[in-house]
PAKEDREN-139178 format. One record per residue (C-alpha): residue number from 1; residue in three letters; z, x, y. Coordinates in nm, 2 decimals. Layout:
# residues N
(NUM; 'ALA'; (Z; X; Y)),
...
//
This chain:
# residues 442
(1; 'MET'; (0.00; 0.00; 0.00)),
(2; 'THR'; (0.08; 0.29; 0.23)),
(3; 'ASN'; (-0.28; 0.43; 0.20)),
(4; 'LEU'; (-0.42; 0.08; 0.25)),
(5; 'ASN'; (-0.22; 0.04; 0.57)),
(6; 'LYS'; (-0.34; 0.37; 0.69)),
(7; 'LEU'; (-0.70; 0.28; 0.63)),
(8; 'LYS'; (-0.65; -0.05; 0.81)),
(9; 'GLY'; (-0.50; 0.14; 1.10)),
(10; 'ILE'; (-0.79; 0.37; 1.13)),
(11; 'LYS'; (-1.03; 0.07; 1.11)),
(12; 'ASN'; (-0.84; -0.11; 1.39)),
(13; 'LYS'; (-0.84; 0.20; 1.61)),
(14; 'ILE'; (-1.22; 0.22; 1.57)),
(15; 'LEU'; (-1.27; -0.14; 1.64)),
(16; 'GLU'; (-1.04; -0.14; 1.94)),
(17; 'ASP'; (-1.24; 0.15; 2.10)),
(18; 'ALA'; (-1.53; -0.05; 2.23)),
(19; 'HIS'; (-1.73; 0.26; 2.33)),
(20; 'PHE'; (-1.71; 0.43; 1.99)),
(21; 'PHE'; (-1.78; 0.10; 1.82)),
(22; 'GLU'; (-2.09; 0.07; 2.03)),
(23; 'VAL'; (-2.20; 0.42; 1.92)),
(24; 'LEU'; (-2.14; 0.32; 1.56)),
(25; 'LYS'; (-2.32; -0.01; 1.60)),
(26; 'LYS'; (-2.62; 0.10; 1.81)),
(27; 'GLY'; (-2.61; 0.46; 1.68)),
(28; 'GLY'; (-2.60; 0.31; 1.33)),
(29; 'GLY'; (-2.92; 0.11; 1.40)),
(30; 'ALA'; (-3.07; 0.42; 1.55)),
(31; 'PHE'; (-2.95; 0.62; 1.26)),
(32; 'LEU'; (-3.13; 0.39; 1.01)),
(33; 'PHE'; (-3.44; 0.42; 1.22)),
(34; 'LYS'; (-3.40; 0.79; 1.23)),
(35; 'ILE'; (-3.36; 0.80; 0.85)),
(36; 'PHE'; (-3.68; 0.59; 0.81)),
(37; 'GLY'; (-3.86; 0.81; 1.06)),
(38; 'ALA'; (-3.73; 1.12; 0.89)),
(39; 'GLY'; (-3.86; 0.98; 0.56)),
(40; 'LEU'; (-4.20; 0.92; 0.72)),
(41; 'ALA'; (-4.20; 1.27; 0.87)),
(42; 'PHE'; (-4.10; 1.41; 0.54)),
(43; 'LEU'; (-4.39; 1.24; 0.37)),
(44; 'PHE'; (-4.62; 1.33; 0.66)),
(45; 'THR'; (-4.52; 1.70; 0.62)),
(46; 'ILE'; (-4.56; 1.69; 0.24)),
(47; 'TYR'; (-4.90; 1.52; 0.27)),
(48; 'PHE'; (-5.02; 1.76; 0.54)),
(49; 'ALA'; (-4.88; 2.07; 0.37)),
(50; 'ARG'; (-5.04; 1.98; 0.04)),
(51; 'LEU'; (-5.37; 1.87; 0.19)),
(52; 'LEU'; (-5.42; 2.17; 0.41)),
(53; 'GLY'; (-5.23; 2.45; 0.23)),
(54; 'PRO'; (-5.01; 2.70; 0.41)),
(55; 'ASP'; (-5.29; 2.87; 0.60)),
(56; 'ASP'; (-5.45; 2.56; 0.77)),
(57; 'TYR'; (-5.11; 2.39; 0.80)),
(58; 'GLY'; (-4.99; 2.70; 0.99)),
(59; 'ILE'; (-5.28; 2.67; 1.24)),
(60; 'PHE'; (-5.20; 2.30; 1.29)),
(61; 'ILE'; (-4.84; 2.37; 1.36)),
(62; 'LEU'; (-4.92; 2.66; 1.59)),
(63; 'SER'; (-5.15; 2.44; 1.80)),
(64; 'LEU'; (-4.89; 2.16; 1.80)),
(65; 'THR'; (-4.62; 2.40; 1.91)),
(66; 'ILE'; (-4.82; 2.52; 2.21)),
(67; 'VAL'; (-4.89; 2.16; 2.32)),
(68; 'THR'; (-4.52; 2.07; 2.28)),
(69; 'VAL'; (-4.42; 2.37; 2.49)),
(70; 'LEU'; (-4.67; 2.26; 2.76)),
(71; 'SER'; (-4.53; 1.91; 2.75)),
(72; 'VAL'; (-4.18; 2.02; 2.83)),
(73; 'ILE'; (-4.32; 2.23; 3.12)),
(74; 'VAL'; (-4.52; 1.94; 3.27)),
(75; 'ARG'; (-4.22; 1.70; 3.24)),
(76; 'MET'; (-4.02; 1.95; 3.45)),
(77; 'GLY'; (-3.68; 1.82; 3.33)),
(78; 'LEU'; (-3.77; 1.48; 3.48)),
(79; 'ASP'; (-3.72; 1.30; 3.15)),
(80; 'VAL'; (-3.35; 1.37; 3.16)),
(81; 'VAL'; (-3.33; 1.29; 3.53)),
(82; 'LEU'; (-3.51; 0.96; 3.45)),
(83; 'MET'; (-3.26; 0.87; 3.17)),
(84; 'LYS'; (-2.96; 0.94; 3.38)),
(85; 'ASN'; (-3.07; 0.76; 3.69)),
(86; 'ILE'; (-3.20; 0.45; 3.50)),
(87; 'ALA'; (-2.86; 0.43; 3.31)),
(88; 'VAL'; (-2.67; 0.44; 3.64)),
(89; 'ALA'; (-2.91; 0.20; 3.81)),
(90; 'MET'; (-2.90; -0.05; 3.53)),
(91; 'GLY'; (-2.52; -0.03; 3.52)),
(92; 'ARG'; (-2.52; -0.14; 3.89)),
(93; 'LYS'; (-2.80; -0.40; 3.82)),
(94; 'GLU'; (-3.03; -0.21; 4.07)),
(95; 'TYR'; (-3.35; -0.30; 3.88)),
(96; 'ALA'; (-3.58; -0.21; 4.17)),
(97; 'ALA'; (-3.44; 0.14; 4.18)),
(98; 'ALA'; (-3.49; 0.18; 3.80)),
(99; 'ARG'; (-3.85; 0.08; 3.83)),
(100; 'GLY'; (-3.89; 0.32; 4.12)),
(101; 'TYR'; (-3.76; 0.61; 3.93)),
(102; 'HIS'; (-3.99; 0.54; 3.64)),
(103; 'GLN'; (-4.30; 0.50; 3.86)),
(104; 'SER'; (-4.24; 0.81; 4.07)),
(105; 'VAL'; (-4.17; 1.03; 3.77)),
(106; 'THR'; (-4.47; 0.90; 3.58)),
(107; 'HIS'; (-4.70; 0.98; 3.87)),
(108; 'ILE'; (-4.57; 1.34; 3.89)),
(109; 'VAL'; (-4.62; 1.40; 3.51)),
(110; 'ILE'; (-4.97; 1.25; 3.52)),
(111; 'TYR'; (-5.08; 1.49; 3.79)),
(112; 'ALA'; (-4.91; 1.79; 3.62)),
(113; 'SER'; (-5.05; 1.71; 3.27)),
(114; 'ALA'; (-5.40; 1.67; 3.41)),
(115; 'PHE'; (-5.39; 2.01; 3.58)),
(116; 'VAL'; (-5.24; 2.19; 3.28)),
(117; 'THR'; (-5.50; 2.03; 3.04)),
(118; 'LEU'; (-5.79; 2.14; 3.26)),
(119; 'PHE'; (-5.64; 2.49; 3.30)),
(120; 'VAL'; (-5.60; 2.53; 2.92)),
(121; 'VAL'; (-5.95; 2.41; 2.85)),
(122; 'LEU'; (-6.10; 2.66; 3.10)),
(123; 'THR'; (-5.88; 2.96; 2.99)),
(124; 'LEU'; (-5.84; 2.89; 2.62)),
(125; 'PRO'; (-6.11; 3.13; 2.49)),
(126; 'TYR'; (-5.95; 3.43; 2.67)),
(127; 'VAL'; (-5.59; 3.34; 2.58)),
(128; 'SER'; (-5.65; 3.27; 2.21)),
(129; 'ASP'; (-5.85; 3.59; 2.17)),
(130; 'ALA'; (-5.58; 3.79; 2.34)),
(131; 'PHE'; (-5.27; 3.65; 2.16)),
(132; 'PHE'; (-5.36; 3.45; 1.85)),
(133; 'TRP'; (-5.62; 3.60; 1.62)),
(134; 'LYS'; (-5.61; 3.32; 1.37)),
(135; 'GLN'; (-5.95; 3.19; 1.25)),
(136; 'ASP'; (-6.02; 2.84; 1.39)),
(137; 'PHE'; (-5.71; 2.84; 1.61)),
(138; 'SER'; (-5.90; 2.82; 1.94)),
(139; 'ARG'; (-6.10; 2.52; 1.82)),
(140; 'GLN'; (-5.80; 2.33; 1.69)),
(141; 'LEU'; (-5.60; 2.39; 2.01)),
(142; 'SER'; (-5.90; 2.27; 2.22)),
(143; 'HIS'; (-5.87; 1.94; 2.02)),
(144; 'MET'; (-5.49; 1.92; 2.03)),
(145; 'ILE'; (-5.46; 1.98; 2.40)),
(146; 'TRP'; (-5.60; 1.63; 2.47)),
(147; 'CYS'; (-5.27; 1.47; 2.35)),
(148; 'LEU'; (-5.07; 1.66; 2.62)),
(149; 'LEU'; (-5.08; 1.37; 2.87)),
(150; 'PRO'; (-5.01; 1.09; 2.62)),
(151; 'LEU'; (-4.74; 1.30; 2.46)),
(152; 'SER'; (-4.57; 1.37; 2.79)),
(153; 'LEU'; (-4.58; 1.00; 2.90)),
(154; 'MET'; (-4.45; 0.89; 2.56)),
(155; 'MET'; (-4.15; 1.12; 2.60)),
(156; 'LEU'; (-4.08; 0.99; 2.95)),
(157; 'ASN'; (-4.08; 0.64; 2.82)),
(158; 'VAL'; (-3.86; 0.73; 2.53)),
(159; 'GLU'; (-3.60; 0.86; 2.78)),
(160; 'ALA'; (-3.64; 0.56; 3.01)),
(161; 'LEU'; (-3.57; 0.33; 2.71)),
(162; 'ARG'; (-3.26; 0.53; 2.63)),
(163; 'GLY'; (-3.15; 0.48; 2.99)),
(164; 'LEU'; (-3.19; 0.11; 2.92)),
(165; 'ARG'; (-2.99; 0.15; 2.60)),
(166; 'GLU'; (-3.28; 0.03; 2.40)),
(167; 'ILE'; (-3.19; 0.30; 2.15)),
(168; 'THR'; (-3.36; 0.15; 1.84)),
(169; 'THR'; (-3.69; 0.11; 2.03)),
(170; 'SER'; (-3.68; 0.46; 2.16)),
(171; 'VAL'; (-3.62; 0.60; 1.82)),
(172; 'MET'; (-3.90; 0.39; 1.67)),
(173; 'VAL'; (-4.14; 0.52; 1.94)),
(174; 'GLN'; (-4.04; 0.89; 1.90)),
(175; 'ASN'; (-3.98; 0.91; 1.53)),
(176; 'ILE'; (-4.18; 0.64; 1.35)),
(177; 'ILE'; (-4.51; 0.55; 1.51)),
(178; 'VAL'; (-4.67; 0.90; 1.51)),
(179; 'PRO'; (-4.60; 1.00; 1.15)),
(180; 'GLY'; (-4.64; 0.64; 1.03)),
(181; 'SER'; (-4.98; 0.57; 1.20)),
(182; 'SER'; (-5.10; 0.92; 1.10)),
(183; 'LEU'; (-5.02; 0.86; 0.73)),
(184; 'LEU'; (-5.17; 0.51; 0.74)),
(185; 'MET'; (-5.50; 0.63; 0.89)),
(186; 'LEU'; (-5.52; 0.93; 0.66)),
(187; 'LEU'; (-5.46; 0.72; 0.35)),
(188; 'ILE'; (-5.69; 0.44; 0.44)),
(189; 'LEU'; (-5.98; 0.64; 0.58)),
(190; 'GLY'; (-5.93; 0.90; 0.30)),
(191; 'ARG'; (-6.11; 0.66; 0.07)),
(192; 'TRP'; (-6.44; 0.73; 0.25)),
(193; 'TYR'; (-6.37; 1.07; 0.42)),
(194; 'SER'; (-6.27; 1.40; 0.28)),
(195; 'TRP'; (-6.01; 1.54; 0.52)),
(196; 'ASN'; (-6.02; 1.89; 0.66)),
(197; 'LEU'; (-5.82; 2.05; 0.94)),
(198; 'ASP'; (-6.05; 1.91; 1.22)),
(199; 'GLY'; (-6.00; 1.55; 1.09)),
(200; 'VAL'; (-5.62; 1.59; 1.06)),
(201; 'VAL'; (-5.59; 1.71; 1.42)),
(202; 'TYR'; (-5.81; 1.41; 1.54)),
(203; 'ILE'; (-5.58; 1.17; 1.35)),
(204; 'TYR'; (-5.27; 1.32; 1.50)),
(205; 'VAL'; (-5.41; 1.30; 1.86)),
(206; 'ILE'; (-5.50; 0.94; 1.81)),
(207; 'SER'; (-5.15; 0.86; 1.68)),
(208; 'ILE'; (-4.99; 1.02; 1.99)),
(209; 'ILE'; (-5.21; 0.80; 2.21)),
(210; 'ILE'; (-5.11; 0.49; 2.01)),
(211; 'ALA'; (-4.74; 0.58; 2.05)),
(212; 'SER'; (-4.78; 0.64; 2.42)),
(213; 'ILE'; (-4.94; 0.31; 2.48)),
(214; 'TYR'; (-4.68; 0.13; 2.28)),
(215; 'SER'; (-4.39; 0.30; 2.46)),
(216; 'ARG'; (-4.53; 0.19; 2.80)),
(217; 'TRP'; (-4.56; -0.17; 2.67)),
(218; 'CYS'; (-4.20; -0.16; 2.55)),
(219; 'TRP'; (-4.09; -0.04; 2.90)),
(220; 'ASN'; (-4.29; -0.31; 3.08)),
(221; 'ASN'; (-4.16; -0.58; 2.84)),
(222; 'ARG'; (-3.80; -0.48; 2.89)),
(223; 'ILE'; (-3.78; -0.42; 3.26)),
(224; 'HIS'; (-4.06; -0.67; 3.37)),
(225; 'VAL'; (-4.27; -0.65; 3.68)),
(226; 'GLY'; (-4.07; -0.67; 4.01)),
(227; 'ASP'; (-3.98; -0.50; 4.33)),
(228; 'VAL'; (-3.99; -0.12; 4.33)),
(229; 'ILE'; (-3.78; 0.12; 4.54)),
(230; 'LYS'; (-3.99; 0.43; 4.55)),
(231; 'GLN'; (-3.82; 0.76; 4.51)),
(232; 'LYS'; (-3.90; 1.08; 4.69)),
(233; 'LYS'; (-4.10; 1.30; 4.44)),
(234; 'LEU'; (-3.98; 1.63; 4.59)),
(235; 'GLN'; (-3.62; 1.53; 4.55)),
(236; 'LEU'; (-3.68; 1.43; 4.19)),
(237; 'ILE'; (-3.84; 1.76; 4.12)),
(238; 'GLU'; (-3.55; 1.94; 4.28)),
(239; 'LYS'; (-3.31; 1.75; 4.05)),
(240; 'GLY'; (-3.53; 1.82; 3.75)),
(241; 'PHE'; (-3.58; 2.19; 3.81)),
(242; 'PRO'; (-3.24; 2.31; 3.68)),
(243; 'LEU'; (-3.30; 2.08; 3.38)),
(244; 'LEU'; (-3.64; 2.23; 3.33)),
(245; 'LEU'; (-3.49; 2.57; 3.31)),
(246; 'ALA'; (-3.23; 2.44; 3.06)),
(247; 'SER'; (-3.51; 2.27; 2.86)),
(248; 'SER'; (-3.71; 2.59; 2.88)),
(249; 'GLY'; (-3.43; 2.78; 2.73)),
(250; 'GLY'; (-3.40; 2.52; 2.45)),
(251; 'LEU'; (-3.78; 2.53; 2.41)),
(252; 'VAL'; (-3.77; 2.90; 2.36)),
(253; 'MET'; (-3.49; 2.85; 2.11)),
(254; 'SER'; (-3.68; 2.59; 1.92)),
(255; 'TRP'; (-4.03; 2.74; 1.92)),
(256; 'THR'; (-4.00; 3.12; 1.96)),
(257; 'ASP'; (-3.99; 3.16; 1.58)),
(258; 'THR'; (-4.32; 2.98; 1.53)),
(259; 'LEU'; (-4.49; 3.17; 1.82)),
(260; 'VAL'; (-4.36; 3.51; 1.71)),
(261; 'LEU'; (-4.49; 3.44; 1.36)),
(262; 'GLY'; (-4.82; 3.34; 1.52)),
(263; 'VAL'; (-4.84; 3.68; 1.68)),
(264; 'TYR'; (-4.68; 3.91; 1.42)),
(265; 'GLY'; (-4.74; 3.72; 1.10)),
(266; 'SER'; (-5.01; 3.53; 0.93)),
(267; 'SER'; (-5.09; 3.16; 0.96)),
(268; 'GLU'; (-4.96; 3.13; 0.60)),
(269; 'ASN'; (-4.62; 3.26; 0.72)),
(270; 'VAL'; (-4.63; 3.00; 1.00)),
(271; 'GLY'; (-4.70; 2.72; 0.75)),
(272; 'VAL'; (-4.42; 2.83; 0.50)),
(273; 'TYR'; (-4.16; 2.88; 0.78)),
(274; 'SER'; (-4.25; 2.55; 0.95)),
(275; 'VAL'; (-4.20; 2.35; 0.62)),
(276; 'ALA'; (-3.86; 2.52; 0.57)),
(277; 'ALA'; (-3.76; 2.46; 0.93)),
(278; 'LYS'; (-3.86; 2.09; 0.93)),
(279; 'THR'; (-3.66; 2.04; 0.61)),
(280; 'ALA'; (-3.35; 2.21; 0.76)),
(281; 'MET'; (-3.37; 1.99; 1.07)),
(282; 'LEU'; (-3.33; 1.68; 0.85)),
(283; 'THR'; (-2.96; 1.76; 0.85)),
(284; 'SER'; (-2.95; 1.71; 1.23)),
(285; 'ILE'; (-3.09; 1.35; 1.22)),
(286; 'VAL'; (-2.74; 1.21; 1.27)),
(287; 'LEU'; (-2.68; 1.43; 1.58)),
(288; 'PHE'; (-3.00; 1.30; 1.75)),
(289; 'ALA'; (-2.92; 0.94; 1.65)),
(290; 'VAL'; (-2.57; 0.95; 1.79)),
(291; 'ASN'; (-2.68; 1.14; 2.10)),
(292; 'SER'; (-2.94; 0.86; 2.17)),
(293; 'ILE'; (-2.66; 0.62; 2.26)),
(294; 'SER'; (-2.38; 0.86; 2.36)),
(295; 'ALA'; (-2.57; 1.05; 2.63)),
(296; 'PRO'; (-2.60; 0.75; 2.87)),
(297; 'LYS'; (-2.24; 0.66; 2.80)),
(298; 'TYR'; (-2.13; 1.02; 2.89)),
(299; 'ALA'; (-2.32; 0.98; 3.22)),
(300; 'ALA'; (-2.15; 0.64; 3.29)),
(301; 'PHE'; (-1.81; 0.78; 3.20)),
(302; 'PHE'; (-1.86; 1.07; 3.44)),
(303; 'ALA'; (-1.98; 0.85; 3.72)),
(304; 'ALA'; (-1.65; 0.65; 3.68)),
(305; 'ASN'; (-1.45; 0.98; 3.67)),
(306; 'ASN'; (-1.33; 0.90; 3.32)),
(307; 'ILE'; (-1.30; 1.24; 3.16)),
(308; 'LYS'; (-1.06; 1.11; 2.89)),
(309; 'GLY'; (-1.33; 0.86; 2.79)),
(310; 'ILE'; (-1.58; 1.14; 2.74)),
(311; 'ALA'; (-1.33; 1.35; 2.54)),
(312; 'ARG'; (-1.24; 1.06; 2.31)),
(313; 'LEU'; (-1.60; 0.96; 2.25)),
(314; 'ALA'; (-1.71; 1.32; 2.19)),
(315; 'ARG'; (-1.43; 1.39; 1.94)),
(316; 'GLN'; (-1.49; 1.07; 1.74)),
(317; 'SER'; (-1.87; 1.13; 1.74)),
(318; 'THR'; (-1.84; 1.49; 1.62)),
(319; 'LEU'; (-1.62; 1.40; 1.33)),
(320; 'PHE'; (-1.84; 1.11; 1.24)),
(321; 'MET'; (-2.16; 1.33; 1.25)),
(322; 'LEU'; (-2.01; 1.61; 1.05)),
(323; 'ALA'; (-1.90; 1.38; 0.77)),
(324; 'LEU'; (-2.25; 1.25; 0.74)),
(325; 'VAL'; (-2.44; 1.58; 0.72)),
(326; 'LEU'; (-2.23; 1.75; 0.46)),
(327; 'VAL'; (-2.40; 1.60; 0.16)),
(328; 'PRO'; (-2.77; 1.67; 0.26)),
(329; 'SER'; (-2.66; 2.02; 0.37)),
(330; 'LEU'; (-2.51; 2.10; 0.03)),
(331; 'VAL'; (-2.83; 1.98; -0.14)),
(332; 'PHE'; (-3.04; 2.22; 0.07)),
(333; 'LEU'; (-2.80; 2.50; 0.01)),
(334; 'LEU'; (-2.78; 2.46; -0.37)),
(335; 'TRP'; (-3.14; 2.37; -0.45)),
(336; 'PRO'; (-3.36; 2.52; -0.18)),
(337; 'GLN'; (-3.65; 2.62; -0.41)),
(338; 'TRP'; (-3.67; 2.28; -0.58)),
(339; 'ILE'; (-3.68; 2.11; -0.24)),
(340; 'LEU'; (-3.96; 2.33; -0.10)),
(341; 'LYS'; (-4.17; 2.28; -0.42)),
(342; 'LEU'; (-4.21; 1.92; -0.31)),
(343; 'TYR'; (-4.46; 2.05; -0.05)),
(344; 'GLY'; (-4.64; 2.27; -0.30)),
(345; 'VAL'; (-4.54; 2.56; -0.53)),
(346; 'GLU'; (-4.67; 2.81; -0.27)),
(347; 'TYR'; (-4.40; 2.70; -0.02)),
(348; 'SER'; (-4.11; 2.78; -0.25)),
(349; 'VAL'; (-4.11; 3.14; -0.12)),
(350; 'GLY'; (-3.93; 3.00; 0.19)),
(351; 'ALA'; (-3.61; 2.92; 0.00)),
(352; 'THR'; (-3.41; 3.19; 0.17)),
(353; 'VAL'; (-3.54; 3.07; 0.51)),
(354; 'LEU'; (-3.42; 2.71; 0.42)),
(355; 'LEU'; (-3.07; 2.85; 0.33)),
(356; 'ILE'; (-3.03; 3.04; 0.66)),
(357; 'LEU'; (-3.16; 2.76; 0.88)),
(358; 'THR'; (-2.94; 2.50; 0.71)),
(359; 'VAL'; (-2.63; 2.70; 0.80)),
(360; 'GLY'; (-2.75; 2.71; 1.16)),
(361; 'GLN'; (-2.79; 2.33; 1.17)),
(362; 'LEU'; (-2.44; 2.28; 1.03)),
(363; 'ILE'; (-2.30; 2.49; 1.32)),
(364; 'ASN'; (-2.51; 2.28; 1.56)),
(365; 'VAL'; (-2.37; 1.95; 1.43)),
(366; 'ALA'; (-2.01; 2.08; 1.39)),
(367; 'CYS'; (-1.99; 2.16; 1.77)),
(368; 'GLY'; (-2.10; 1.81; 1.86)),
(369; 'SER'; (-2.30; 1.69; 2.17)),
(370; 'VAL'; (-2.19; 1.98; 2.39)),
(371; 'GLY'; (-2.52; 2.02; 2.57)),
(372; 'TYR'; (-2.54; 1.65; 2.66)),
(373; 'ILE'; (-2.18; 1.64; 2.77)),
(374; 'LEU'; (-2.23; 1.93; 3.01)),
(375; 'MET'; (-2.57; 1.80; 3.14)),
(376; 'THR'; (-2.44; 1.45; 3.20)),
(377; 'SER'; (-2.12; 1.57; 3.37)),
(378; 'GLY'; (-2.28; 1.77; 3.65)),
(379; 'HIS'; (-2.29; 2.11; 3.48)),
(380; 'GLU'; (-2.67; 2.14; 3.44)),
(381; 'LYS'; (-2.66; 2.49; 3.58)),
(382; 'ILE'; (-2.41; 2.60; 3.31)),
(383; 'VAL'; (-2.64; 2.46; 3.04)),
(384; 'ARG'; (-2.94; 2.64; 3.21)),
(385; 'ASN'; (-2.76; 2.97; 3.22)),
(386; 'ILE'; (-2.64; 2.95; 2.86)),
(387; 'MET'; (-2.98; 2.84; 2.73)),
(388; 'MET'; (-3.18; 3.10; 2.92)),
(389; 'THR'; (-2.95; 3.38; 2.82)),
(390; 'THR'; (-2.95; 3.27; 2.45)),
(391; 'ALA'; (-3.33; 3.23; 2.47)),
(392; 'LEU'; (-3.37; 3.59; 2.58)),
(393; 'ILE'; (-3.14; 3.70; 2.29)),
(394; 'ASN'; (-3.35; 3.49; 2.06)),
(395; 'VAL'; (-3.68; 3.64; 2.17)),
(396; 'PHE'; (-3.54; 3.99; 2.13)),
(397; 'LEU'; (-3.40; 3.93; 1.79)),
(398; 'ASN'; (-3.71; 3.75; 1.67)),
(399; 'ILE'; (-3.94; 4.03; 1.77)),
(400; 'GLN'; (-3.72; 4.30; 1.62)),
(401; 'LEU'; (-3.63; 4.13; 1.30)),
(402; 'VAL'; (-3.97; 3.98; 1.21)),
(403; 'GLN'; (-4.11; 4.34; 1.19)),
(404; 'VAL'; (-3.83; 4.44; 0.95)),
(405; 'PHE'; (-3.76; 4.13; 0.74)),
(406; 'GLY'; (-4.06; 3.90; 0.80)),
(407; 'ILE'; (-4.00; 3.53; 0.80)),
(408; 'GLU'; (-3.64; 3.58; 0.68)),
(409; 'GLY'; (-3.58; 3.79; 0.99)),
(410; 'VAL'; (-3.71; 3.51; 1.21)),
(411; 'ALA'; (-3.47; 3.26; 1.03)),
(412; 'ILE'; (-3.17; 3.50; 1.09)),
(413; 'SER'; (-3.26; 3.52; 1.46)),
(414; 'THR'; (-3.28; 3.15; 1.49)),
(415; 'MET'; (-2.95; 3.09; 1.31)),
(416; 'VAL'; (-2.76; 3.35; 1.52)),
(417; 'SER'; (-2.90; 3.21; 1.84)),
(418; 'VAL'; (-2.81; 2.85; 1.75)),
(419; 'ALA'; (-2.46; 2.97; 1.68)),
(420; 'ILE'; (-2.43; 3.16; 2.01)),
(421; 'TRP'; (-2.56; 2.87; 2.22)),
(422; 'ASN'; (-2.34; 2.60; 2.06)),
(423; 'ILE'; (-2.02; 2.80; 2.06)),
(424; 'TRP'; (-2.08; 2.91; 2.42)),
(425; 'MET'; (-2.13; 2.55; 2.53)),
(426; 'LEU'; (-1.83; 2.44; 2.33)),
(427; 'LEU'; (-1.62; 2.69; 2.52)),
(428; 'SER'; (-1.77; 2.57; 2.85)),
(429; 'VAL'; (-1.68; 2.21; 2.77)),
(430; 'LYS'; (-1.32; 2.33; 2.72)),
(431; 'LYS'; (-1.32; 2.54; 3.04)),
(432; 'TYR'; (-1.48; 2.29; 3.28)),
(433; 'LEU'; (-1.38; 1.95; 3.13)),
(434; 'GLY'; (-1.06; 2.05; 2.95)),
(435; 'PHE'; (-1.11; 1.94; 2.59)),
(436; 'TRP'; (-1.25; 2.04; 2.25)),
(437; 'THR'; (-1.51; 1.82; 2.09)),
(438; 'PHE'; (-1.36; 1.84; 1.73)),
(439; 'TYR'; (-0.99; 1.75; 1.77)),
(440; 'ASN'; (-0.76; 1.57; 2.01)),
(441; 'SER'; (-0.70; 1.82; 2.28)),
(442; 'TYR'; (-0.71; 1.61; 2.60)),
//
């Protein structure tokens, strides 16, 4: 009876905390969609990896990586600015202001994306010859670059929907439509067409366009047409610039490994490493799902000067997330070769890479939502400094270790960098906000 009473007490505490209950409820819905999206992405990766083989799959990933990097640059940190300001505006029922933020940010990103797309198309032959010697790489990037604008607009709309607390919809747009529509088109059209690398890239670009159009429809359907309070574009860019630097650090952290392998390794190395990295990232689904709902709540708590509310929600979320990732992490740590053979026997050579990266993701989840907590509580510059410093460490380690240990060296560099950035941010949360994210210290 004593244990039963304790369980009831824990349950009552959870239910009494409306904010954590909302994270569980809405985060739970987002988590289910994340699971479904991760399943689709898993099938998508398996299908692509088997269809193309490590060499062509590596070229595909390298092209996509560069477009993703450019998308972060043209968004200039404005996606996070958009999410924060829409969350605050909607909390105050200032709907015209929310529309104004969305409209102004969208215009900025359209202009920036168009300029960068044109620049890449004109300079691509020289850049690809100078830095990436892979056969067919230039042609595939020239196809992939056309999804830069729709990809950037899709990500803006995803953050706008998060600001509206339409978490399930934002997760569906970001994680389900692209892999789902890509797989559907590949399977249906595959009855009449024998797929090659060109065809796969075309399908992916079309899927991004579909997701972008749908994300805009979701925004219009939720916020409806009405008055617009226009925002000053230069002021928005000034607010986004520190976040761009922070995002750039994160971008370097996320994609240096692929780009370094693109320069120092072979496209086959890129393909094998990418499969292992995507698999390890499956353990962080819960982190992204919970962040989807908790980030706007952190912003709202800080606006109300409720630091204790941030601390309580952060602590509860971290323990919840860590409990959920232990089982999949153990599977990857105990049977890495078996997992990678699902993509094809030739990918099983990345078993050690999967082990190393899984440890890094465990550290990432165990520290909690430290980056979002700092960014939504007025400490964007702290995040920027941490991410930029860690990014430089990551680049140095990648270049040094890839030449000694190959793809395992890249994995070690990534794991060490992830640990440094998370622990540093964890210490910063304690220093500037006064609490730890993993136990009751406030």
